[in-house]
N, CA, C and O of each residue as an XYZ file, in Angstrom:
792
protein
N       8.732     50.018    -63.881
C       9.534     49.825    -65.069
C      11.005     49.873    -64.692
O      11.420     50.627    -63.811
N      11.795     49.032    -65.396
C      13.253     49.058    -65.240
C      13.869     49.234    -66.594
O      13.289     48.835    -67.604
N      15.062     49.840    -66.630
C      15.743     50.101    -67.898
C      16.914     49.175    -68.029
O      17.769     49.120    -67.145
N      16.970     48.401    -69.183
C      18.076     47.493    -69.403
C      19.229     48.248    -70.037
O      19.117     49.434    -70.351
N      20.315     47.561    -70.218
C      21.498     48.227    -70.779
C      21.266     48.717    -72.195
O      21.885     49.702    -72.599
N      20.372     48.054    -72.990
C      20.152     48.482    -74.374
C      19.166     49.613    -74.468
O      18.862     50.085    -75.563
N      18.654     50.062    -73.318
C      17.768     51.203    -73.317
C      16.307     50.848    -73.393
O      15.454     51.731    -73.294
N      15.991     49.579    -73.568
C      14.585     49.191    -73.610
C      14.055     49.035    -72.206
O      14.741     48.577    -71.292
N      12.838     49.423    -72.076
C      12.188     49.303    -70.778
C      11.506     47.960    -70.683
O      10.892     47.490    -71.641
N      11.616     47.361    -69.550
C      10.921     46.075    -69.323
C      10.045     46.230    -68.102
O      10.323     47.046    -67.222
N       9.002     45.456    -68.053
C       8.051     45.539    -66.928
C       8.593     44.739    -65.748
O       9.149     43.654    -65.921
N       8.426     45.284    -64.563
C       8.831     44.558    -63.340
C       7.920     43.367    -63.153
O       6.731     43.458    -63.461
N       8.444     42.228    -62.649
C       7.589     41.055    -62.452
C       6.465     41.383    -61.496
O       6.675     41.985    -60.443
N       5.282     40.981    -61.876
C       4.087     41.259    -61.056
C       3.902     40.153    -60.033
O       4.195     38.988    -60.300
N       3.412     40.531    -58.860
C       3.080     39.538    -57.806
C       1.609     39.234    -57.895
O       0.781     40.144    -57.939
N       1.279     37.964    -57.921
C      -0.143     37.590    -58.026
C      -0.804     37.714    -56.659
O      -0.138     37.768    -55.625
N      -2.134     37.757    -56.684
C      -2.905     37.807    -55.429
C      -2.706     36.530    -54.624
O      -2.770     36.554    -53.395
N      -2.465     35.418    -55.310
C      -2.275     34.136    -54.616
C      -1.024     34.174    -53.759
O      -1.015     33.668    -52.638
N       0.043     34.781    -54.294
C       1.276     34.892    -53.508
C       1.063     35.736    -52.259
O       1.597     35.425    -51.194
N       0.294     36.789    -52.389
C       0.020     37.664    -51.246
C      -0.765     36.928    -50.180
O      -0.498     37.069    -48.986
N      -1.750     36.131    -50.625
C      -2.561     35.372    -49.666
C      -1.711     34.348    -48.918
O      -1.874     34.159    -47.712
N      -0.797     33.685    -49.644
C       0.061     32.687    -49.005
C       0.970     33.326    -47.958
O       1.204     32.758    -46.892
N       1.475     34.507    -48.277
C       2.333     35.192    -47.312
C       1.560     35.619    -46.075
O       2.074     35.573    -44.957
N       0.314     36.036    -46.293
C      -0.511     36.458    -45.154
C      -0.860     35.269    -44.263
O      -0.928     35.391    -43.040
N      -1.085     34.096    -44.910
C      -1.490     32.920    -44.142
C      -0.321     32.268    -43.435
O      -0.528     31.522    -42.477
N       0.906     32.525    -43.878
C       2.077     31.906    -43.287
C       2.292     32.445    -41.868
O       2.348     33.659    -41.677
N       2.416     31.528    -40.836
C       2.589     32.007    -39.454
C       3.891     32.765    -39.304
O       4.900     32.477    -39.947
N       3.817     33.732    -38.439
C       5.013     34.530    -38.185
C       6.021     33.702    -37.407
O       5.634     32.920    -36.538
N       7.251     33.851    -37.689
C       8.292     33.113    -36.975
C       8.318     33.554    -35.522
O       8.230     34.744    -35.219
N       8.442     32.564    -34.610
C       8.454     32.935    -33.194
C       9.652     33.810    -32.876
O      10.753     33.635    -33.397
N       9.383     34.748    -32.006
C      10.471     35.632    -31.593
C      11.269     34.949    -30.492
O      10.814     33.966    -29.906
N      12.433     35.457    -30.216
C      13.280     34.874    -29.174
C      12.642     34.995    -27.801
O      12.725     34.068    -26.996
N      12.003     36.129    -27.525
C      11.391     36.321    -26.211
C      10.194     35.391    -26.015
O       9.956     34.917    -24.904
N       9.442     35.126    -27.081
C       8.299     34.200    -26.978
C       8.759     32.791    -26.664
O       8.105     32.103    -25.881
N       9.854     32.338    -27.239
C      10.385     31.007    -26.964
C      10.851     30.862    -25.527
O      10.678     29.812    -24.910
N      11.440     31.917    -25.003
C      11.905     31.884    -23.611
C      10.722     31.747    -22.654
O      10.767     30.974    -21.697
N       9.661     32.513    -22.928
C       8.474     32.444    -22.067
C       7.841     31.055    -22.122
O       7.434     30.519    -21.091
N       7.757     30.475    -23.308
C       7.170     29.143    -23.455
C       7.990     28.107    -22.678
O       7.427     27.254    -21.992
N       9.311     28.184    -22.787
C      10.179     27.252    -22.067
C      10.033     27.423    -20.554
O      10.023     26.445    -19.807
N       9.920     28.684    -20.113
C       9.771     28.951    -18.672
C       8.457     28.397    -18.144
O       8.412     27.818    -17.058
N       7.373     28.578    -18.925
C       6.071     28.049    -18.500
C       6.089     26.534    -18.437
O       5.542     25.946    -17.504
N       6.709     25.896    -19.414
C       6.801     24.441    -19.422
C       7.618     23.935    -18.230
O       7.243     22.955    -17.587
N       8.718     24.599    -17.943
C       9.554     24.204    -16.802
C       8.796     24.376    -15.490
O       8.894     23.534    -14.596
N       8.039     25.470    -15.376
C       7.256     25.712    -14.149
C       6.195     24.637    -13.968
O       5.970     24.160    -12.855
N       5.535     24.252    -15.075
C       4.502     23.214    -14.994
C       5.104     21.883    -14.566
O       4.532     21.172    -13.739
N       6.257     21.551    -15.129
C       6.918     20.304    -14.758
C       7.345     20.311    -13.295
O       7.193     19.311    -12.593
N       7.878     21.439    -12.838
C       8.283     21.545    -11.435
C       7.085     21.410    -10.499
O       7.178     20.766     -9.454
N       5.967     22.016    -10.875
C       4.761     21.930    -10.048
C       4.284     20.486     -9.946
O       3.955     20.007     -8.861
N       4.249     19.793    -11.094
C       3.820     18.392    -11.089
C       4.751     17.537    -10.235
O       4.296     16.698     -9.458
N       6.057     17.755    -10.386
C       7.023     16.980     -9.611
C       6.877     17.257     -8.114
O       6.918     16.333     -7.302
N       6.708     18.523     -7.757
C       6.576     18.883     -6.345
C       5.289     18.317     -5.749
O       5.285     17.823     -4.621
N       4.192     18.391     -6.517
C       2.915     17.841     -6.039
C       3.034     16.337     -5.820
O       2.562     15.806     -4.815
N       3.673     15.654     -6.775
C       3.863     14.215     -6.620
C       4.720     13.877     -5.416
O       4.451     12.915     -4.697
N       5.761     14.681     -5.204
C       6.624     14.437     -4.045
C       5.863     14.636     -2.737
O       6.016     13.850     -1.802
N       5.040     15.689     -2.668
C       4.247     15.933     -1.459
C       3.295     14.776     -1.187
O       3.163     14.329     -0.047
N       2.631     14.289     -2.238
C       1.685     13.179     -2.075
C       2.417     11.931     -1.599
O       1.975     11.248     -0.676
N       3.555     11.643     -2.254
C       4.311     10.448     -1.889
C       4.822     10.547     -0.455
O       4.787      9.568      0.290
N       5.300     11.737     -0.070
C       5.802     11.921      1.289
C       4.698     11.730      2.321
O       4.900     11.051      3.328
N       3.529     12.327      2.075
C       2.412     12.184      3.016
C       1.996     10.729      3.134
O       1.755     10.231      4.233
N       1.910     10.043      1.985
C       1.515      8.638      2.008
C       2.553      7.808      2.738
O       2.210      6.952      3.554
N       3.818      8.057      2.449
C       4.887      7.290      3.075
C       4.917      7.527      4.581
O       5.098      6.582      5.349
N       4.741      8.784      5.016
C       4.746      9.090      6.448
C       3.613      8.364      7.162
O       3.820      7.795      8.234
N       2.410      8.378      6.573
C       1.279      7.685      7.179
C       1.531      6.189      7.248
O       1.241      5.544      8.255
N       2.067      5.651      6.183
C       2.338      4.222      6.118
C       3.391      3.827      7.147
O       3.250      2.807      7.823
N       4.440      4.625      7.267
C       5.488      4.341      8.237
C       4.971      4.465      9.670
O       5.318      3.660     10.534
N       4.141      5.477      9.913
C       3.580      5.664     11.257
C       2.702      4.470     11.641
O       2.742      4.006     12.781
N       1.918      3.982     10.694
C       1.055      2.834     10.968
C       1.895      1.591     11.249
O       1.607      0.840     12.181
N       2.923      1.378     10.450
C       3.798      0.218     10.650
C       4.502      0.290     12.004
O       4.649     -0.717     12.696
N       4.933      1.495     12.368
C       5.605      1.667     13.655
C       4.636      1.373     14.812
O       5.000      0.705     15.780
N       3.403      1.879     14.701
C       2.407      1.623     15.746
C       2.098      0.130     15.847
O       1.947     -0.406     16.945
N       2.004     -0.537     14.695
C       1.725     -1.973     14.700
C       2.831     -2.748     15.392
O       2.565     -3.632     16.207
N       4.076     -2.414     15.065
C       5.211     -3.124     15.674
C       5.290     -2.861     17.176
O       5.577     -3.767     17.958
N       5.034     -1.618     17.569
C       5.101     -1.280     19.002
C       3.992     -1.980     19.784
O       4.232     -2.505     20.871
N       2.776     -1.987     19.231
C       1.658     -2.639     19.917
C       1.895     -4.140     20.040
O       1.627     -4.734     21.084
N       2.394     -4.745     18.973
C       2.648     -6.185     18.997
C       3.730     -6.537     20.006
O       3.578     -7.485     20.776
N       4.819     -5.779     20.007
C       5.915     -6.055     20.945
C       5.465     -5.873     22.394
O       5.773     -6.696     23.256
N       4.732     -4.787     22.653
C       4.255     -4.536     24.014
C       3.268     -5.607     24.444
O       3.314     -6.080     25.580
N       2.373     -5.993     23.538
C       1.393     -7.027     23.872
C       2.054     -8.348     24.222
O       1.668     -9.006     25.188
N       3.040     -8.731     23.445
C       3.758     -9.984     23.732
C       4.426     -9.929     25.111
O       4.314    -10.865     25.902
N       5.118     -8.825     25.385
C       5.827     -8.695     26.658
C       4.850     -8.676     27.835
O       5.087     -9.325     28.853
N       3.760     -7.935     27.693
C       2.802     -7.825     28.803
C       2.081     -9.141     29.071
O       1.817     -9.476     30.227
N       1.760     -9.886     28.027
C       1.111    -11.178     28.232
C       2.031    -12.144     28.961
O       1.592    -12.886     29.839
N       3.308    -12.134     28.596
C       4.263    -13.007     29.286
C       4.374    -12.611     30.758
O       4.404    -13.477     31.632
N       4.434    -11.308     31.035
C       4.540    -10.832     32.420
C       3.300    -11.192     33.231
O       3.403    -11.645     34.371
N       2.134    -10.988     32.639
C       0.877    -11.181     33.357
C       0.581    -12.661     33.630
O      -0.293    -12.977     34.437
N       1.293    -13.554     32.974
C       1.100    -14.987     33.202
C       2.305    -15.615     33.894
O       2.455    -16.836     33.929
N       3.165    -14.749     34.448
C       4.348    -15.239     35.170
C       4.312    -14.726     36.606
O       3.796    -13.641     36.878
N       4.861    -15.512     37.511
C       4.945    -15.105     38.919
C       6.036    -15.918     39.609
O       6.235    -17.095     39.311
N       6.725    -15.283     40.518
C       7.741    -15.961     41.324
C       7.196    -16.060     42.742
O       6.947    -15.042     43.387
N       7.009    -17.286     43.228
C       6.414    -17.492     44.554
C       7.233    -16.846     45.664
O       6.699    -16.528     46.727
N       8.511    -16.654     45.424
C       9.367    -16.039     46.445
C       9.270    -14.517     46.432
O       9.757    -13.867     47.357
N       8.663    -13.943     45.423
C       8.575    -12.481     45.307
C       7.184    -12.084     44.791
O       7.046    -11.437     43.752
N       6.174    -12.488     45.540
C       4.795    -12.260     45.095
C       4.441    -10.769     45.020
O       3.880    -10.356     44.005
N       4.728     -9.942     46.019
C       4.369     -8.514     45.922
C       4.995     -7.834     44.702
O       4.345     -7.045     44.017
N       6.260     -8.151     44.443
C       6.916     -7.561     43.277
C       6.265     -8.045     41.986
O       6.102     -7.278     41.037
N       5.897     -9.316     41.959
C       5.238     -9.867     40.782
C       3.896     -9.211     40.514
O       3.543     -8.949     39.365
N       3.149     -8.947     41.579
C       1.845     -8.300     41.409
C       2.001     -6.850     40.957
O       1.170     -6.343     40.204
N       3.052     -6.186     41.408
C       3.321     -4.828     40.914
C       3.626     -4.847     39.414
O       3.200     -3.970     38.663
N       4.368     -5.861     39.007
C       4.665     -5.993     37.578
C       3.387     -6.263     36.780
O       3.234     -5.761     35.666
N       2.483     -7.043     37.339
C       1.193     -7.279     36.679
C       0.465     -5.952     36.457
O      -0.025     -5.672     35.363
N       0.406     -5.140     37.523
C      -0.320     -3.862     37.410
C       0.325     -2.943     36.372
O      -0.366     -2.182     35.695
N       1.655     -3.019     36.251
C       2.353     -2.142     35.308
C       2.037     -2.465     33.852
O       2.267     -1.644     32.965
N       1.509     -3.667     33.609
C       1.196     -4.052     32.231
C      -0.167     -3.551     31.764
O      -0.477     -3.583     30.573
N      -0.983     -3.083     32.724
C      -2.400     -2.870     32.409
C      -2.842     -1.422     32.575
O      -2.196     -0.617     33.246
N      -3.961     -1.127     31.939
C      -4.628      0.165     32.082
C      -6.127     -0.073     31.946
O      -6.558     -1.153     31.540
N      -6.900      0.919     32.281
C      -8.348      0.811     32.102
C      -8.988     -0.281     32.931
O      -8.611     -0.479     34.086
N      -9.960     -1.002     32.360
C     -10.703     -2.026     33.115
C      -9.825     -3.133     33.682
O     -10.069     -3.602     34.794
N      -8.807     -3.558     32.939
C      -7.944     -4.623     33.435
C      -7.134     -4.145     34.631
O      -6.944     -4.895     35.589
N      -6.660     -2.920     34.587
C      -5.928     -2.360     35.720
C      -6.820     -2.298     36.958
O      -6.390     -2.640     38.059
N      -8.061     -1.862     36.770
C      -9.008     -1.795     37.893
C      -9.238     -3.181     38.496
O      -9.285     -3.335     39.716
N      -9.381     -4.185     37.632
C      -9.625     -5.546     38.115
C      -8.430     -6.090     38.879
O      -8.598     -6.741     39.910
N      -7.230     -5.832     38.387
C      -6.033     -6.322     39.081
C      -5.890     -5.685     40.459
O      -5.500     -6.351     41.418
N      -6.203     -4.407     40.555
C      -6.131     -3.746     41.866
C      -7.194     -4.298     42.821
O      -6.941     -4.491     44.011
N      -8.361     -4.541     42.284
C      -9.472     -5.028     43.116
C      -9.214     -6.434     43.653
O      -9.622     -6.754     44.770
N      -8.547     -7.268     42.875
C      -8.335     -8.669     43.272
C      -6.914     -8.934     43.780
O      -6.534    -10.088     43.973
N      -6.143     -7.893     43.994
C      -4.735     -8.086     44.348
C      -4.552     -8.878     45.643
O      -3.735     -9.798     45.685
N      -5.281     -8.548     46.678
C      -5.113     -9.246     47.950
C      -5.516    -10.710     47.827
O      -4.848    -11.597     48.359
N      -6.608    -10.950     47.124
C      -7.069    -12.329     46.927
C      -6.046    -13.125     46.118
O      -5.772    -14.284     46.427
N      -5.489    -12.507     45.091
C      -4.489    -13.184     44.267
C      -3.239    -13.495     45.074
O      -2.679    -14.586     44.963
N      -2.800    -12.540     45.886
C      -1.599    -12.748     46.695
C      -1.804    -13.907     47.669
O      -0.907    -14.730     47.853
N      -2.968    -13.971     48.287
C      -3.259    -15.049     49.231
C      -3.247    -16.408     48.543
O      -2.667    -17.366     49.053
N      -3.898    -16.484     47.372
C      -3.954    -17.759     46.643
C      -2.563    -18.191     46.186
O      -2.235    -19.377     46.236
N      -1.759    -17.258     45.750
C      -0.411    -17.599     45.298
C       0.456    -18.085     46.451
O       1.243    -19.018     46.288
N       0.314    -17.454     47.624
C       1.089    -17.891     48.787
C       0.672    -19.298     49.217
O       1.519    -20.124     49.557
N      -0.624    -19.565     49.202
C      -1.117    -20.877     49.624
C      -0.636    -21.978     48.687
O      -0.242    -23.053     49.139
N      -0.668    -21.715     47.399
C      -0.239    -22.736     46.437
C       1.281    -22.859     46.403
O       1.820    -23.937     46.153
N       1.960    -21.750     46.653
C       3.418    -21.768     46.601
C       3.954    -22.094     45.212
O       5.040    -22.657     45.078
N       3.196    -21.741     44.186
C       3.612    -22.087     42.825
C       4.217    -20.878     42.115
O       3.864    -19.727     42.370
N       5.123    -21.189     41.232
C       5.715    -20.166     40.382
C       5.387    -20.502     38.933
O       5.228    -21.669     38.575
N       5.289    -19.487     38.120
C       4.969    -19.706     36.703
C       5.845    -18.810     35.849
O       6.131    -17.664     36.194
N       6.257    -19.364     34.734
C       7.027    -18.589     33.772
C       6.400    -18.794     32.390
O       6.343    -19.909     31.870
N       5.938    -17.696     31.819
C       5.225    -17.782     30.541
C       6.076    -17.252     29.400
O       6.883    -16.339     29.572
N       5.876    -17.840     28.244
C       6.538    -17.379     27.029
C       5.506    -17.343     25.903
O       4.771    -18.307     25.692
N       5.458    -16.237     25.194
C       4.559    -16.128     24.051
C       5.234    -16.814     22.874
O       6.313    -16.406     22.444
N       4.598    -17.854     22.357
C       5.176    -18.597     21.242
C       4.694    -18.084     19.886
O       5.353    -18.302     18.869
N       3.571    -17.418     19.869
C       3.067    -16.855     18.610
C       2.081    -15.747     18.947
O       1.331    -15.847     19.918
N       2.086    -14.702     18.151
C       1.176    -13.580     18.406
C       0.984    -12.775     17.139
O       1.859    -12.713     16.275
N      -0.181    -12.161     17.049
C      -0.479    -11.299     15.897
C      -1.562    -10.312     16.293
O      -2.419    -10.607     17.126
N      -1.511     -9.146     15.686
C      -2.586     -8.178     15.881
C      -3.733     -8.528     14.942
O      -3.523     -8.741     13.748
N      -4.935     -8.584     15.480
C      -6.111     -8.831     14.635
C      -6.799     -7.523     14.276
O      -7.623     -7.489     13.362
N      -6.473     -6.453     14.980
C      -6.992     -5.124     14.628
C      -6.073     -4.060     15.204
O      -5.408     -4.258     16.221
N      -6.061     -2.920     14.514
C      -5.278     -1.777     14.988
C      -5.929     -0.504     14.475
O      -6.121     -0.324     13.272
N      -6.264      0.376     15.410
C      -6.762      1.704     15.062
C      -5.721      2.690     15.582
O      -5.720      3.062     16.756
N      -4.840      3.100     14.683
C      -3.737      3.961     15.103
C      -4.239      5.319     15.560
O      -3.654      5.924     16.458
N      -5.325      5.811     14.949
C      -5.876      7.108     15.327
C      -6.451      7.077     16.739
O      -6.203      7.979     17.540
N      -7.218      6.034     17.036
C      -7.814      5.901     18.370
C      -6.815      5.367     19.392
O      -7.020      5.518     20.596
N      -5.737      4.745     18.921
C      -4.755      4.185     19.839
C      -5.232      2.918     20.509
O      -5.010      2.718     21.704
N      -5.900      2.045     19.731
C      -6.392      0.781     20.280
C      -5.999     -0.362     19.347
O      -5.803     -0.167     18.148
N      -5.890     -1.545     19.919
C      -5.537     -2.720     19.130
C      -6.035     -3.970     19.829
O      -6.337     -3.957     21.022
N      -6.115     -5.052     19.063
C      -6.486     -6.354     19.608
C      -5.416     -7.353     19.207
O      -4.980     -7.393     18.056
N      -5.007     -8.149     20.164
C      -3.927     -9.115     19.960
C      -4.429    -10.508     20.274
O      -5.181    -10.703     21.229
N      -4.018    -11.469     19.481
C      -4.288    -12.868     19.797
C      -2.940    -13.566     19.899
O      -2.048    -13.329     19.085
N      -2.794    -14.433     20.907
C      -1.480    -15.025     21.153
C      -1.593    -16.428     21.727
O      -2.598    -16.800     22.333
N      -0.537    -17.185     21.516
C      -0.399    -18.511     22.106
C       0.747    -18.456     23.101
O       1.823    -17.941     22.796
N       0.509    -18.989     24.294
C       1.520    -18.960     25.351
C       1.854    -20.369     25.815
O       0.996    -21.251     25.815
N       3.088    -20.571     26.204
C       3.519    -21.785     26.885
C       3.885    -21.379     28.307
O       4.741    -20.519     28.513
N       3.235    -21.998     29.282
C       3.429    -21.617     30.681
C       3.979    -22.801     31.456
O       3.338    -23.849     31.532
N       5.168    -22.641     32.033
C       5.796    -23.673     32.850
C       5.535    -23.336     34.318
O       5.866    -22.250     34.792
N       4.942    -24.279     35.011
C       4.560    -24.051     36.407
C       5.296    -25.027     37.318
O       5.418    -26.213     37.014
N       5.779    -24.511     38.428
C       6.408    -25.367     39.450
C       5.742    -25.083     40.787
O       5.366    -23.947     41.077
N       5.597    -26.141     41.609
C       4.997    -25.989     42.943
C       5.965    -26.535     43.986
O       6.980    -27.150     43.661
N       5.618    -26.291     45.252
C       6.483    -26.778     46.334
C       6.524    -28.300     46.373
O       7.551    -28.894     46.699
N       5.413    -28.918     46.043
C       5.343    -30.375     46.218
C       4.927    -31.083     44.938
O       4.177    -32.057     44.998
N       5.370    -30.642     43.832
C       4.974    -31.325     42.598
C       5.990    -31.136     41.496
O       6.846    -30.253     41.541
N       5.861    -32.006     40.496
C       6.752    -31.920     39.345
C       6.345    -30.734     38.476
O       5.174    -30.354     38.456
N       7.287    -30.157     37.771
C       6.934    -29.049     36.876
C       5.919    -29.495     35.828
O       5.920    -30.644     35.384
N       5.075    -28.578     35.455
C       4.057    -28.870     34.445
C       4.071    -27.764     33.392
O       4.389    -26.609     33.676
N       3.720    -28.150     32.185
C       3.669    -27.181     31.093
C       2.251    -27.098     30.556
O       1.620    -28.112     30.258
N       1.771    -25.892     30.439
C       0.418    -25.664     29.943
C       0.499    -24.724     28.738
O       1.380    -23.868     28.657
N      -0.423    -24.901     27.822
C      -0.491    -24.014     26.656
C      -1.849    -23.334     26.620
O      -2.886    -23.971     26.803
N      -1.826    -22.039     26.382
C      -3.069    -21.265     26.360
C      -3.098    -20.374     25.131
O      -2.065    -19.945     24.616
N      -4.312    -20.112     24.681
C      -4.524    -19.113     23.634
C      -5.329    -17.987     24.264
O      -6.341    -18.228     24.922
N      -4.878    -16.766     24.059
C      -5.531    -15.637     24.706
C      -5.726    -14.489     23.724
O      -4.985    -14.329     22.754
N      -6.748    -13.703     24.014
C      -7.002    -12.484     23.242
C      -6.901    -11.308     24.199
O      -7.464    -11.336     25.293
N      -6.192    -10.288     23.785
C      -5.964     -9.132     24.658
C      -6.313     -7.845     23.925
O      -6.025     -7.679     22.740
N      -6.942     -6.942     24.667
C      -7.163     -5.596     24.153
C      -5.998     -4.720     24.576
O      -5.455     -4.886     25.668
N      -5.612     -3.785     23.712
C      -4.483     -2.899     23.997
C      -4.891     -1.451     23.794
O      -5.728     -1.129     22.950
N      -4.282     -0.593     24.585
C      -4.524      0.844     24.442
C      -3.191      1.586     24.579
O      -2.360      1.258     25.426
N      -3.014      2.587     23.726
C      -1.785      3.385     23.799
C      -1.925      4.424     24.907
O      -2.904      5.169     24.950
N      -0.946      4.468     25.798
C      -0.945      5.430     26.903
C       0.332      6.271     26.826
O       1.163      6.078     25.939
N       0.471      7.197     27.760
C       1.690      8.008     27.814
C       2.923      7.153     28.095
O       4.046      7.554     27.788
N       2.710      5.974     28.679
C       3.805      5.060     28.989
C       3.900      3.918     27.981
O       4.526      2.894     28.255
N       3.283      4.093     26.826
C       3.320      3.041     25.815
C       2.033      2.222     25.796
O       1.061      2.545     26.479
N       2.049      1.162     25.005
C       0.864      0.294     24.871
C       0.710     -0.569     26.118
O       1.678     -1.132     26.630
N      -0.546     -0.660     26.598
C      -0.831     -1.496     27.761
C      -2.103     -2.304     27.519
O      -2.919     -1.981     26.656
N      -2.239     -3.363     28.312
C      -3.394     -4.245     28.173
C      -4.623     -3.630     28.837
O      -4.538     -3.071     29.930
N      -5.753     -3.739     28.171
C      -7.015     -3.266     28.754
C      -7.978     -4.417     29.041
O      -8.922     -4.269     29.818
N      -7.733     -5.554     28.413
C      -8.588     -6.721     28.639
C      -7.804     -7.979     28.321
O      -6.808     -7.946     27.598
N      -8.271     -9.087     28.875
C      -7.601    -10.363     28.663
C      -8.641    -11.465     28.788
O      -9.389    -11.511     29.764
N      -8.690    -12.351     27.799
C      -9.675    -13.427     27.827
C      -9.117    -14.651     27.108
O      -8.364    -14.521     26.143
N      -9.495    -15.859     27.588
C      -9.065    -17.069     26.881
C      -9.769    -17.158     25.537
O     -10.893    -16.682     25.373
N      -9.093    -17.771     24.587
C      -9.673    -17.961     23.260
C     -10.094    -19.408     23.128
O      -9.252    -20.301     23.220
N     -11.392    -19.669     22.912
C     -11.841    -21.064     22.722
C     -11.169    -21.685     21.513
O     -10.840    -20.993     20.549
N     -10.967    -22.984     21.566
C     -10.337    -23.691     20.459
C     -11.166    -23.483     19.188
O     -12.385    -23.650     19.193
N     -10.491    -23.120     18.118
C     -11.177    -22.917     16.844
C     -11.466    -21.465     16.536
O     -11.635    -21.110     15.370
N     -11.528    -20.622     17.538
C     -11.850    -19.213     17.273
C     -10.760    -18.504     16.514
O     -11.029    -17.660     15.659
N      -9.505    -18.855     16.833
C      -8.404    -18.154     16.207
C      -8.254    -18.500     14.734
O      -7.581    -17.764     14.013
N      -8.841    -19.571     14.262
C      -8.719    -19.946     12.860
C      -9.683    -19.150     12.031
O      -9.736    -19.319     10.813
């Protein structure tokens, strides 16, 4: 009860049960500390997602770059070694044969050592010199993990002899490559029949 100025008592306004229920159902206003925690959790989640994405992208990029680097190195070495192995100077046969051996490893290296004396004799008898240039080349396979690759190439070989006019020959060859401590080297060499490279 409340007393008005004229002395009459009036009843205080009553609150209905419905008003009480609405107040109970109304969510409590978030506190300042709760908002800070929510913002911190959201920021942490975003940072985690960003960091995970960066790690994935970095790993993928590193693998991709390593593969590209291996491909370029194998291709460059294969081109250079094929040109060397198909070139010889009749005036410097021993040096030329040493250069041949330096291009190879594995079975091809063994074969070059085994046939070196025979090759030197044949080259001296013919008195011919050859200079090869790789005009086109591509890797047909590369296993960067195993360190092996296969190369197919087209060569133009200019040959001169003591008693003949210079001649130009074109060859297609397939070479096996292996990565060694001294870089990529040839492990095999074979002519490519016409049509195989297509």
